[in-house]
C-alpha positions as CSV (number, residue, x, y, z in Angstrom):
1,M,-22.3,-24.9,-3.2
2,E,-24.9,-24.3,-5.5
3,P,-27.6,-21.8,-4.1
4,P,-31.2,-22.8,-3.7
5,S,-33.4,-22.1,-7.0
6,G,-36.9,-20.4,-6.6
7,F,-37.9,-17.9,-4.2
8,W,-39.9,-19.9,-1.4
9,A,-36.2,-22.2,-1.3
10,S,-33.9,-19.2,-1.2
11,L,-36.4,-17.6,1.7
12,L,-36.3,-20.9,3.7
13,T,-32.4,-21.1,3.7
14,F,-32.5,-17.5,4.5
15,L,-34.5,-18.1,7.7
16,R,-32.8,-21.1,8.4
17,F,-29.5,-19.5,8.6
18,L,-30.6,-16.4,10.4
19,P,-30.0,-18.1,14.0
20,Y,-26.5,-19.0,13.0
21,F,-25.9,-15.4,11.9
22,F,-27.1,-13.8,15.0
23,G,-25.5,-16.6,17.4
24,L,-22.2,-15.9,16.1
25,L,-22.8,-11.9,15.9
26,I,-23.7,-12.6,19.5
27,L,-20.6,-14.8,20.2
28,G,-18.3,-12.2,18.5
29,I,-19.6,-9.3,20.1
30,T,-19.2,-10.9,23.4
31,K,-15.5,-11.6,22.4
32,G,-15.2,-8.2,21.2
33,V,-15.9,-6.7,24.5
34,L,-13.8,-9.3,26.5
35,L,-10.5,-8.3,24.4
36,C,-11.3,-4.7,23.5
37,P,-9.7,-3.3,26.7
38,W,-6.4,-5.3,26.3
39,A,-6.2,-4.6,23.0
40,C,-6.9,-1.1,23.2
41,L,-4.4,-0.9,26.2
42,I,-1.6,-2.9,24.5
43,M,-1.9,-0.2,21.3
44,A,-2.7,2.7,23.2
45,V,0.3,2.4,25.4
46,G,2.6,1.2,22.9
47,L,2.0,3.9,20.5
48,S,1.5,6.9,22.6
49,A,5.0,5.9,24.2
50,L,6.2,5.9,20.4
51,I,4.3,9.1,19.6
52,L,5.8,10.9,22.6
53,G,9.3,9.3,22.6
54,L,9.7,9.8,18.8
55,W,8.5,13.5,18.6
56,P,11.1,15.5,19.8
57,M,13.6,13.6,17.3
58,H,11.1,13.9,14.6
59,L,10.9,17.8,15.0
60,I,14.8,18.3,15.2
61,W,15.8,16.0,12.2
62,T,12.9,17.3,10.2
63,Y,14.0,21.1,10.7
64,Y,17.6,19.6,9.6
65,S,16.9,17.9,6.6
66,I,14.5,20.8,5.5
67,I,17.6,23.4,6.1
68,R,20.3,21.4,4.7
69,T,18.2,19.9,1.5
70,E,19.2,21.6,-1.7
71,L,16.5,20.7,-3.6
72,V,14.2,23.9,-2.6
73,G,15.0,27.5,-2.6
74,P,14.7,29.5,0.9
75,I,11.4,30.6,0.6
76,V,10.0,27.0,0.2
77,K,12.5,26.3,2.9
78,F,10.6,29.1,5.5
79,L,7.1,27.8,4.3
80,L,8.3,24.0,4.8
81,L,9.5,24.8,8.1
82,I,6.0,26.4,9.1
83,A,4.0,23.5,7.5
84,A,6.3,20.6,9.0
85,T,5.9,22.4,12.5
86,A,1.9,22.4,12.2
87,I,1.9,19.1,10.8
88,L,4.2,17.9,14.0
89,I,1.8,19.7,16.4
90,I,-1.2,18.2,14.8
91,W,0.2,15.0,14.6
92,L,1.1,15.1,18.8
93,I,-2.6,16.3,19.0
94,I,-4.3,13.7,17.2
95,G,-2.1,10.7,17.4
96,I,-2.8,10.5,20.9
97,P,-6.4,10.0,20.9
98,G,-6.5,8.1,17.6
99,S,-4.3,5.5,19.4
100,V,-6.7,4.7,21.8
101,F,-9.5,4.9,19.1
102,A,-7.7,2.7,16.7
103,G,-7.1,0.2,19.8
104,L,-11.0,0.4,20.9
105,A,-11.7,-0.2,17.1
106,Y,-9.2,-3.3,16.3
107,G,-10.0,-5.0,19.6
108,F,-13.6,-4.8,19.2
109,L,-13.7,-5.7,15.2
110,A,-11.3,-8.3,15.0
111,P,-12.5,-10.9,17.3
112,I,-16.1,-10.6,15.2
113,M,-14.3,-10.8,11.9
114,A,-12.5,-14.0,13.3
115,T,-15.4,-15.7,14.9
116,F,-17.5,-15.2,11.3
117,G,-14.3,-16.6,9.4
118,A,-14.2,-19.7,11.5
119,F,-17.2,-21.3,9.6
120,G,-15.4,-20.6,6.1
121,E,-15.5,-23.4,3.4
122,G,-12.4,-26.0,4.1
123,K,-12.0,-24.8,8.0
124,E,-12.1,-28.0,10.1
125,K,-13.7,-27.8,13.9
126,P,-15.8,-24.9,12.7
127,L,-17.4,-24.6,16.1
128,F,-14.1,-24.9,18.4
129,H,-12.5,-22.0,16.2
130,S,-15.5,-19.8,16.4
131,Y,-14.7,-19.4,20.2
132,V,-11.0,-19.6,19.8
133,D,-10.2,-17.6,16.7
134,G,-10.0,-13.9,17.5
135,T,-8.7,-14.4,21.3
136,W,-5.0,-14.8,21.3
137,S,-4.8,-13.6,17.7
138,T,-6.2,-9.8,18.6
139,I,-3.4,-9.6,21.7
140,T,-0.7,-10.8,19.0
141,G,-1.9,-8.4,16.1
142,S,-2.2,-5.5,18.4
143,C,1.6,-6.0,19.3
144,T,2.1,-6.6,15.5
145,V,0.4,-3.5,14.6
146,V,2.5,-1.5,17.3
147,R,5.9,-3.0,15.8
148,D,4.6,-1.7,12.3
149,V,3.6,2.1,13.4
150,K,7.4,1.9,15.1
151,D,8.9,0.6,11.8
152,L,6.8,3.2,10.0
153,L,8.3,6.0,12.6
154,F,11.3,5.3,12.9
155,H,12.7,3.3,9.5
156,S,10.3,4.9,7.2
157,Y,10.4,8.2,8.3
158,F,14.4,8.3,8.4
159,S,14.5,7.0,4.7
160,I,12.6,9.7,3.7
161,M,14.2,12.5,5.5
162,D,17.2,11.3,3.9
163,D,15.8,11.1,0.5
164,L,15.2,15.1,1.5
165,H,18.4,16.5,2.7
166,L,20.8,14.1,0.1
167,Q,19.4,14.3,-3.2
168,K,20.1,17.2,-5.7
169,P,18.1,19.3,-7.7
170,P,17.7,17.2,-11.3
171,D,18.8,20.5,-13.3
172,G,21.2,21.7,-10.9
173,K,18.7,24.8,-9.7
174,P,16.7,24.4,-6.3
175,Y,12.8,24.7,-6.6
176,E,11.6,28.2,-5.9
177,I,8.5,29.6,-6.0
178,R,7.1,33.0,-7.5
179,L,6.0,35.3,-4.9
180,L,4.2,37.3,-7.3
181,D,1.2,34.7,-7.8
182,I,1.2,33.7,-4.2
183,P,-1.5,36.0,-3.5
184,G,-4.0,35.3,-6.7
185,A,-3.4,31.5,-5.4
186,L,-4.4,32.0,-2.1
187,I,-7.4,34.0,-3.0
188,A,-8.4,31.1,-5.3
189,A,-8.2,28.9,-2.8
190,A,-10.6,31.0,-0.5
191,C,-12.9,30.7,-3.3
192,G,-12.7,27.3,-3.9
193,L,-13.0,26.6,-0.3
194,L,-16.1,28.7,0.1
195,L,-17.7,27.3,-3.0
196,D,-17.0,23.7,-3.2
197,G,-17.7,23.6,0.6
198,I,-21.6,24.7,-0.1
199,M,-21.8,23.0,-3.6
200,F,-20.3,19.6,-2.4
201,T,-22.7,19.4,0.9
202,L,-25.8,20.5,-1.6
203,I,-24.8,17.8,-4.4
204,A,-23.9,15.1,-1.7
205,S,-27.4,15.9,0.3
206,Y,-29.3,15.4,-3.1
207,K,-27.3,12.5,-3.9
208,F,-27.5,10.6,-0.4
209,P,-30.9,9.0,-0.6
210,V,-30.0,7.9,-4.2
211,M,-27.1,5.7,-2.5
212,L,-28.7,4.7,0.3
213,F,-31.9,3.1,-1.5
214,K,-30.1,1.8,-4.7
215,G,-27.5,0.1,-2.7
216,W,-30.5,-1.6,-0.2
217,T,-31.9,-2.3,-3.4
218,R,-29.0,-4.1,-4.5
219,L,-28.3,-5.9,-1.8
220,I,-31.8,-7.3,-1.2
221,Q,-32.2,-8.6,-4.4
222,D,-29.3,-10.3,-4.2
223,L,-30.3,-12.0,-0.9
224,I,-33.4,-12.9,-2.3
225,G,-31.6,-14.6,-5.3
226,R,-28.3,-15.9,-3.2
227,E,-26.5,-13.9,-6.0
228,G,-23.6,-11.7,-5.8
229,P,-22.0,-11.6,-2.1
230,F,-24.6,-14.1,-0.8
231,L,-23.4,-16.9,-3.0
232,E,-21.0,-18.4,-1.0
233,T,-22.0,-19.6,2.1
234,A,-18.9,-18.5,3.9
235,C,-20.0,-15.1,2.9
236,V,-23.4,-14.6,3.7
237,P,-22.7,-13.3,7.5
238,F,-20.6,-10.7,5.9
239,A,-23.4,-10.0,3.6
240,G,-25.8,-9.7,6.0
241,L,-23.9,-7.6,8.0
242,A,-23.6,-5.1,5.2
243,I,-27.1,-5.0,4.8
244,L,-27.5,-3.9,8.3
245,L,-24.4,-1.2,8.0
246,W,-25.3,0.0,4.5
247,P,-26.5,3.3,6.2
248,Y,-23.6,4.1,8.0
249,A,-21.8,3.4,4.8
250,V,-23.5,6.0,3.0
251,V,-22.9,8.4,6.0
252,G,-19.5,7.7,5.8
253,A,-19.7,8.5,2.2
254,F,-21.8,11.4,2.6
255,L,-18.9,12.9,5.1
256,A,-16.3,11.9,3.0
257,S,-17.8,14.2,-0.3
258,I,-17.8,16.8,2.2
259,L,-14.6,16.6,3.4
260,S,-13.3,16.2,-0.1
261,S,-14.0,19.8,-0.9
262,I,-11.2,20.7,1.1
263,P,-8.4,19.3,-1.2
264,L,-10.2,19.9,-4.3
265,G,-11.1,23.4,-3.4
266,A,-7.6,24.0,-2.4
267,Y,-6.2,23.0,-5.6
268,G,-7.6,26.3,-7.3
269,A,-4.1,27.8,-5.6
270,V,-2.1,25.0,-7.2
271,V,-4.1,25.6,-10.9
272,A,-3.9,29.5,-10.3
273,Y,-0.1,29.5,-9.4
274,Q,0.8,26.7,-12.1
275,E,-0.9,28.8,-14.8
276,S,0.3,32.2,-13.4
277,S,-3.5,33.3,-13.6
278,F,-6.1,34.0,-10.8
279,I,-9.0,33.8,-13.7
280,M,-7.6,30.2,-14.5
281,G,-8.0,29.4,-11.0
282,L,-11.3,30.6,-10.7
283,A,-12.2,28.8,-13.7
284,Y,-10.9,25.7,-12.0
285,V,-12.9,26.5,-8.8
286,A,-16.4,26.7,-10.9
287,S,-15.6,23.4,-13.0
288,S,-14.7,21.6,-9.9
289,V,-18.4,21.4,-9.1
290,S,-18.9,19.8,-12.5
291,I,-16.2,17.6,-12.2
292,F,-17.1,16.5,-8.3
293,D,-21.0,16.2,-10.0
294,E,-20.4,14.1,-12.8
295,Y,-18.0,11.6,-11.1
296,T,-20.5,11.1,-8.4
297,N,-23.1,10.3,-11.2
298,D,-20.6,7.7,-12.4
299,V,-20.5,6.1,-9.3
300,L,-24.3,5.8,-8.4
301,D,-25.1,4.8,-11.9
302,M,-27.1,8.0,-12.6
303,A,-27.4,9.7,-15.6
304,P,-24.2,11.2,-17.3
305,G,-22.9,14.4,-17.2
306,S,-23.4,17.5,-15.1
307,C,-25.8,20.4,-15.1
308,F,-23.2,22.5,-13.8
309,P,-21.0,24.4,-16.3
310,R,-17.4,23.3,-17.1
311,F,-14.8,25.9,-18.4
312,K,-11.2,25.9,-19.4
313,Y,-8.8,26.2,-16.6
314,R,-5.4,25.0,-18.2
315,K,-3.6,27.2,-21.0
316,S,-2.0,24.1,-22.4
317,E,-4.2,21.8,-25.0
318,D,-2.4,18.6,-24.9
319,G,-2.0,16.1,-21.6
320,S,-4.6,14.8,-19.6
321,S,-3.1,16.4,-16.6
322,H,-3.7,19.7,-18.1
323,G,-7.1,19.2,-20.0
324,H,-10.4,19.5,-18.3
325,S,-10.5,16.2,-16.7
326,G,-7.0,16.4,-15.2
327,L,-8.1,16.5,-11.6
328,I,-10.3,13.5,-11.2
329,S,-10.2,10.8,-13.9
330,R,-12.8,8.0,-14.2
331,P,-12.3,4.5,-12.8
332,S,-11.0,2.0,-15.3
333,S,-14.5,-0.1,-14.7
334,F,-16.5,3.4,-16.0
335,N,-13.9,3.5,-19.3
336,K,-14.4,0.1,-20.0
337,E,-17.8,0.4,-19.9
338,K,-17.8,3.2,-22.1
339,Q,-16.2,1.3,-24.5
340,E,-17.8,-2.0,-24.4
341,G,-21.3,-0.5,-24.0
342,K,-23.0,0.4,-20.5
343,R,-24.4,-2.6,-18.7
344,P,-24.8,-3.4,-15.2
345,P,-22.1,-5.8,-13.6
346,S,-22.8,-9.5,-13.3
347,R,-24.5,-10.6,-10.0
348,V,-24.0,-14.2,-11.0
349,T,-20.3,-14.3,-10.2
350,S,-18.7,-16.1,-7.6
351,F,-17.7,-13.8,-4.5
352,K,-14.9,-16.4,-3.6
353,N,-13.4,-15.5,-7.0
354,S,-12.9,-11.7,-5.6
355,I,-11.0,-12.4,-2.9
356,D,-8.4,-14.4,-4.6
357,E,-7.3,-11.1,-6.3
358,F,-4.0,-9.9,-5.5
359,N,-3.7,-7.0,-2.9
360,P,-0.5,-5.1,-1.6
361,F,0.0,-7.0,1.3
362,K,-0.2,-10.5,-0.4
363,L,2.0,-9.1,-2.8
364,L,4.5,-7.8,-0.3
365,D,4.7,-11.5,1.3
366,H,5.5,-12.9,-2.0
367,L,8.4,-10.5,-2.6
368,F,9.9,-11.4,0.6
369,A,9.3,-15.0,0.2
370,E,11.1,-14.9,-3.1
371,C,13.9,-12.5,-1.6
372,R,14.3,-15.3,1.0
373,H,14.6,-18.1,-1.9
374,Q,16.9,-16.3,-4.3
375,G,18.7,-14.7,-1.7
376,E,19.8,-18.0,0.0
377,E,21.2,-19.0,-3.5
378,L,23.3,-15.8,-3.8
379,V,24.7,-16.4,-0.2
380,N,25.5,-20.1,-1.3
381,K,27.6,-18.1,-4.5
382,G,29.4,-15.8,-2.4
383,V,27.6,-13.2,-3.8
384,I,25.9,-11.8,-0.5
385,T,28.7,-11.9,2.4
386,M,28.8,-11.6,6.1
387,E,29.4,-7.6,5.4
388,D,26.1,-7.5,4.0
389,I,24.1,-8.9,6.8
390,E,26.4,-6.9,9.5
391,E,25.4,-3.8,7.7
392,T,22.0,-4.7,7.4
393,K,21.4,-5.6,10.8
394,S,23.4,-2.7,12.1
395,G,20.6,-0.2,10.2
396,K,23.3,1.7,8.4
397,V,22.3,2.9,4.7
398,G,25.6,1.9,3.7
399,R,26.0,0.0,0.4
400,G,22.3,-1.7,0.8
401,V,23.2,-4.8,-1.4
402,L,21.1,-6.6,1.1
403,N,17.7,-4.1,1.9
404,V,17.5,-2.5,-1.3
405,G,19.9,-4.7,-4.1
406,L,17.9,-8.2,-3.2
407,P,14.7,-7.0,-3.6
408,A,15.2,-5.0,-6.9
409,Y,17.1,-8.2,-8.2
410,V,14.0,-10.2,-7.6
411,I,11.7,-7.6,-9.2
412,L,13.9,-7.8,-12.0
413,N,13.6,-11.8,-12.5
414,A,10.0,-11.1,-12.4
415,L,10.5,-8.4,-15.2
416,L,12.6,-10.5,-17.6
417,R,10.4,-13.2,-17.2
418,S,7.2,-11.4,-18.1
419,A,9.1,-10.1,-21.0
420,K,10.1,-12.9,-22.5
421,A,6.5,-14.5,-22.2
422,N,5.1,-11.3,-23.6
423,S,2.8,-10.8,-20.9
424,V,0.6,-8.1,-20.6
425,G,1.3,-8.0,-16.8
426,L,3.7,-9.3,-14.2
427,I,4.4,-13.1,-14.0
428,L,5.3,-14.5,-10.9
429,I,7.4,-17.7,-10.2
430,D,4.4,-20.0,-10.0
431,G,2.7,-19.0,-13.0
432,S,0.2,-16.5,-11.8
433,E,0.1,-13.3,-13.7
434,I,-0.6,-9.7,-12.3
435,T,-2.4,-7.8,-14.8
436,S,-4.9,-4.6,-14.9
437,E,-7.7,-7.0,-14.5
438,N,-6.7,-8.5,-10.9
439,R,-4.3,-6.1,-9.6
440,P,-4.5,-4.4,-6.3
441,R,-7.4,-1.8,-6.5
442,H,-4.9,0.5,-4.4
443,N,-3.3,3.9,-4.9
444,L,-0.1,2.6,-3.2
445,F,0.3,-0.2,-5.5
446,D,-0.2,1.7,-8.5
447,W,2.9,3.9,-7.7
448,F,5.0,0.6,-8.1
449,F,2.9,-1.4,-10.5
450,D,2.8,1.4,-13.3
451,P,6.5,2.2,-13.5
452,L,7.2,-1.2,-13.7
453,M,4.9,-1.9,-16.4
454,V,7.0,0.7,-18.4
455,I,10.5,-0.5,-17.3
456,K,9.3,-4.2,-18.7
457,E,8.2,-2.9,-22.0
458,Q,11.9,-1.0,-22.4
459,I,13.3,-4.2,-21.7
460,K,11.0,-5.9,-23.9
461,A,12.2,-3.7,-26.6
462,E,16.0,-3.9,-25.7
463,N,15.9,-7.6,-26.5
464,F,18.6,-8.2,-23.8
465,T,21.4,-11.3,-24.6
466,E,21.8,-13.6,-21.4
467,E,25.1,-11.9,-21.1
468,E,23.7,-8.6,-20.8
469,E,20.7,-10.0,-18.9
470,E,23.4,-11.2,-16.1
471,Y,25.3,-7.7,-16.4
472,L,22.1,-6.1,-15.7
473,K,21.4,-8.5,-12.6
474,M,24.7,-7.7,-11.5
475,R,24.7,-3.8,-11.5
476,V,20.8,-3.8,-9.8
477,L,22.0,-6.0,-7.2
478,L,25.5,-4.5,-6.4
479,A,24.7,-0.9,-7.4
480,G,25.7,0.6,-4.1
481,D,29.1,-1.2,-3.5
482,P,30.9,0.4,-6.8
483,N,34.1,-1.8,-5.7
484,R,32.8,-5.2,-5.6
485,L,30.4,-4.2,-8.8
486,R,33.9,-3.7,-10.9
487,S,34.9,-7.1,-10.3
488,A,31.6,-9.0,-10.0
489,L,30.2,-7.6,-13.4
490,P,31.0,-10.1,-16.4
491,E,32.9,-9.4,-19.5
492,V,29.9,-8.6,-22.2
493,P,31.9,-7.7,-25.7
494,S,28.4,-6.7,-27.0
495,L,27.8,-3.8,-24.5
496,N,28.5,-0.6,-25.9
497,E,28.5,2.8,-24.0
498,R,24.8,3.8,-24.9
499,K,23.9,0.5,-23.8
500,K,25.3,0.6,-20.7
501,A,23.7,3.5,-19.8
502,E,20.5,2.7,-20.5
503,I,21.6,-0.3,-18.1
504,D,22.6,1.5,-15.2
505,A,19.1,3.8,-15.8
506,F,17.2,0.8,-15.3
507,A,19.4,-0.1,-12.2
508,R,18.6,3.4,-10.5
509,R,15.1,3.2,-11.3
510,L,14.6,-0.4,-9.6
511,Q,16.6,0.5,-6.8
512,G,14.6,3.8,-6.4
513,I,11.1,1.5,-6.4
514,T,12.7,-0.7,-4.1
515,K,13.6,1.6,-1.6
516,S,9.8,3.1,-1.7
517,I,8.8,-0.6,-0.9
518,S,10.9,-0.8,1.8
519,R,9.1,2.0,3.7
520,Y,5.8,-0.1,3.6
521,P,4.7,-0.6,7.1
522,T,4.8,-4.4,7.2
523,A,8.3,-4.4,5.3
524,K,10.9,-3.9,8.0
525,R,9.1,-6.6,10.0
526,R,9.2,-9.1,7.4
527,F,12.9,-8.2,6.8
528,D,14.2,-8.8,9.9
529,A,12.8,-12.4,9.2
530,L,14.6,-12.4,6.1
531,V,17.8,-11.5,7.6
532,K,17.8,-14.3,10.2
533,V,17.2,-16.8,7.4
534,L,19.9,-15.3,5.5
535,L,22.2,-15.3,8.4
536,S,21.4,-19.1,9.4
537,E,22.1,-20.0,5.7
538,L,25.7,-18.2,5.3
539,E,26.6,-19.8,8.8
540,R,25.8,-23.2,7.4
541,T,27.7,-22.2,4.2
542,M,30.9,-21.0,6.2
543,G,30.5,-23.9,9.0
544,G,32.6,-26.2,6.5
545,S,36.3,-25.4,5.8
546,N,36.1,-22.0,7.0
547,Q,34.6,-22.5,10.5
548,S,37.9,-22.4,12.6
549,T,38.7,-18.6,11.5
550,N,34.9,-17.5,11.2
551,G,32.9,-19.6,13.6
552,S,33.3,-17.2,16.5
553,R,32.1,-14.3,14.4
554,V,29.2,-16.0,12.7
555,Q,28.3,-17.0,16.3
556,R,28.6,-13.5,17.5
557,L,26.5,-12.5,14.6
558,R,23.8,-15.1,15.2
559,S,23.3,-14.2,18.9
560,S,23.3,-10.3,18.5
561,V,20.9,-10.9,15.4
562,A,18.6,-13.4,17.7
563,R,18.9,-10.9,20.4
564,M,17.7,-8.2,18.4
565,L,14.9,-9.9,16.6
566,S,13.5,-11.8,19.5
567,Q,13.3,-8.6,21.8
568,K,11.8,-6.4,18.6
569,S,9.6,-8.8,16.5
570,M,10.4,-12.3,16.6
571,G,9.4,-13.0,19.8
572,K,5.7,-12.6,18.8
573,T,6.3,-14.8,15.4
574,A,5.9,-18.3,16.6
575,N,2.5,-17.4,18.0
576,I,1.5,-14.7,15.2
577,R,2.1,-17.5,12.4
578,D,-0.1,-20.0,14.1
579,E,-3.4,-17.6,13.8
580,D,-2.2,-14.5,11.7
581,P,-3.1,-15.3,8.1
582,E,-1.0,-12.5,7.1
583,E,2.2,-14.3,8.6
584,Q,0.5,-17.7,7.0
585,I,0.9,-16.2,3.6
586,T,4.1,-15.4,4.4
587,S,5.4,-18.6,5.6
588,S,4.1,-20.7,3.0
589,S,4.3,-18.4,-0.5
590,R,7.2,-18.6,-2.8
591,I,6.1,-16.7,-6.1
592,L,8.0,-14.0,-7.9
């Protein structure tokens, strides 16, 4: 839809749209008020029960993992026990009130957002959906949140704790602290908390009106000219809501600036300890004010630089992590402006294009969609067996062929595809490409994306043959099962000991990344659905000649898995898929 040209035409269109906006807002608020108590009840009761029920087990297992770990020495273990006790107590105190607040916020805001979303482009019967959307989906969404938190507190927690007490120190020596550097580090942290708390508050107070009026000016200019977020008709309600709620966003940024003084000031203890110098810690404390001031100037498009002094707080000169700007780095957008000349962002870009950018949850859906596709092929080839599904269904760590090897196998195929195409990013199976431009702007995704890009470049440099690629794929898939690995690995005469060691390193790194992805809050729920699909495929594959010997075993396993999934997650999936966009993406995406 082309925006109207001219000031009066734009103003007339805006005034004509106001009744619709306020009508949808009132309808959404009404739905939110009616559904908020029920969503709050589900989330408050469910999350509180999880927190209280699992807290004793978290306490015991945390103590056990810290005591048994070989990664750290006795002094660090003692400090970790104190810190873990404090964290668990704080978690118990804020977890229950936080679950009530989360239920209130979700139950009230979800219907409002769904009401506005009903009038998006391409939606049929918008008036009907404005009343229906956000009702039952809010209730089922509350149940999904409880399920994901349960997976986070149970599956992800034990996965992290297993890594803690099972891993060995890289160099054979446990990490230990230097007691003589502790007093200076604590004093540096106290100075940092005091100075940064005062200065950050003063700087944020000075720049508070700048952010308020600059944001309003930009939004109002876009509103009058129907540009930026107001370009697409479907996004006008949200953009109008942004104008109304912009002061709250500024207040939130102000409070976040004050709260950021706590970790940034406390980081002075880290600098003082790492450099074994109290003076370096104080130098960092003074420099952190300049770093914060310069960073906020960049964000608000103010004059670059800072009037505060900036001292050298690292002894080493090399490395960005030890330089003057090691703590806070500018976003890539600012670096790009510096290279290409500073210019304001374009206001004529369609907002619709920006929502097509990848996000972590969408990529997680793509990953499991492709796991399903390639998992079915591996089941038909006999690579994934009934024992793998039984192991995954029981929740055991075991060999991890299905819950670790299969996602790593899928990621490896994407890396090989990207390396052969000389891509600067990651090419998915449908031809779309994840690059530094459209990648999710999320710190969690950075932990996965950057290492994968390094592995991709290393694979490109190795220039593997087809036989070596098949060797690498089997090595990644069956790394947790040495017996099957020896029989499944193809014979590749061109592989020498050095190249085998490099392939083993690739496999370990990919499996480590995959294990981290499996701890993502929604990963476990999607993986339960994947297990059910692979079980059905395995039953179909074995239903021919082996039906007489394996039929009862498959039927028993199928019943147990179906019962488990229907009780824990899949009982809600049929309803959620119709109304939950996240589930619709999962069921319709087949990418990597």
